[in-house]
C-alpha positions in Angstrom: 97.5 110.7 129.0 99.7 108.0 130.4 102.9 109.2 128.8 105.1 107.6 126.2 107.0 104.6 127.7 110.6 103.9 126.8 111.1 100.5 125.2 114.5 99.0 124.5 115.6 98.4 120.9 115.5 94.6 121.5 112.0 94.8 123.0 111.0 96.9 120.0 112.3 94.3 117.6 110.3 91.6 119.5 107.1 93.7 119.4 107.5 94.4 115.7 108.1 90.6 115.1 105.2 89.5 117.3 102.5 92.0 116.5 101.5 92.5 112.8 99.9 95.9 113.5 103.1 97.3 115.2 105.1 99.8 113.2 108.5 101.5 113.5 108.5 105.2 112.6 111.9 106.8 112.1 111.5 110.5 112.9 115.1 111.6 112.0 115.8 113.9 109.1 116.3 112.8 105.5 120.0 113.7 105.9 120.3 111.2 108.8 118.5 108.5 106.9 120.8 109.0 103.9 124.1 109.3 105.7 123.8 107.4 109.0 121.6 104.5 108.1 118.2 103.0 108.8 116.8 100.1 110.8 116.3 97.1 108.5 113.0 95.3 109.0 112.8 93.1 105.9 113.4 90.0 108.0 110.1 90.8 109.7 108.3 91.5 106.4 108.0 95.2 107.3 109.5 98.5 106.3 110.4 101.4 108.6 108.2 104.4 108.1 110.2 107.5 107.4 108.3 110.5 108.8 110.5 113.4 110.1 109.6 115.1 113.3 111.7 118.1 112.4 112.4 119.3 108.8 116.0 119.7 107.7 117.8 122.1 107.5 115.6 124.5 109.5 114.8 121.8 112.1 111.3 123.3 112.6 108.7 120.8 113.8 106.9 119.1 111.0 103.4 120.6 111.2 101.9 117.8 109.1 103.4 115.0 111.3 100.1 113.6 112.5 98.7 113.8 109.0 101.7 111.8 107.7 101.0 109.1 110.3 97.5 108.8 109.0 98.7 108.8 105.4 101.1 106.0 106.3 98.1 103.8 107.2 98.5 104.1 111.0 95.3 104.1 113.1 94.5 104.6 116.7 94.8 100.9 117.2 98.3 100.7 115.8 101.3 100.1 118.1 103.7 102.8 117.0 107.4 102.7 118.0 109.2 106.0 117.4 113.0 106.1 116.9 115.4 109.0 116.4 119.2 109.3 116.9 119.2 109.1 120.7 115.6 109.1 122.0 114.8 112.8 122.5 113.0 113.7 119.3 111.2 110.3 119.2 109.8 111.0 122.7 108.5 114.4 121.5 107.0 112.7 118.4 105.4 110.0 120.5 103.8 112.7 122.8 102.5 114.5 119.7 101.1 111.2 118.3 99.3 110.5 121.5 97.8 114.0 121.5 96.7 113.4 117.9 94.8 110.3 118.8 97.4 107.5 118.6 97.4 106.2 122.2 99.8 103.3 121.7 103.0 105.3 121.2 106.4 104.0 122.4 109.8 105.6 122.4 112.7 103.5 121.4 115.2 104.1 124.2 118.6 105.4 123.1 117.4 105.6 119.5 119.3 104.4 116.5 122.8 105.5 117.7 122.5 106.1 121.4 124.6 108.5 123.5 128.1 109.6 122.8 131.1 107.7 124.2 134.2 109.2 125.8 135.6 109.7 122.3 132.5 111.7 121.2 131.2 108.9 118.9 127.7 107.4 118.8 126.6 103.8 118.0 128.8 101.9 120.5 127.2 102.2 123.9 123.4 101.8 123.4 120.7 102.1 120.8 119.5 100.1 117.8 123.0 99.7 116.2 124.8 98.8 119.5 122.1 96.2 120.2 123.2 94.3 117.1 119.8 94.7 115.4 119.7 94.8 111.6 120.3 98.1 109.8 121.5 99.3 106.5 123.0 102.3 104.6 120.5 103.9 102.3 
């Protein structure tokens, strides 16, 4: 397996725009989707797929993750971009997707909010939001 490459949020946006089969899968928890926000893809005629890698509040790995990818209509030919808060869970999700037969898995580097700044806040240094890409509150 070649590994899951890190792709910047801006490169992810371009891939989603330029490739009809490309999909963005947000692997954060429902609590994060509800309270932190979501990537907004309507400008591209797409919707982010919400498939948690870990289940809140136990944070146990979603045992049906690969099945949910299939139910969402993704195939082994799909380019799948995984995003989480900062890029760690999405990397694990991408690795699991590759192991389950989805070879074109990518990790959105720095995720939706990126690393914490010196004040302990996310969303300013790197990631989807800091890149100025569209997002919305749920």
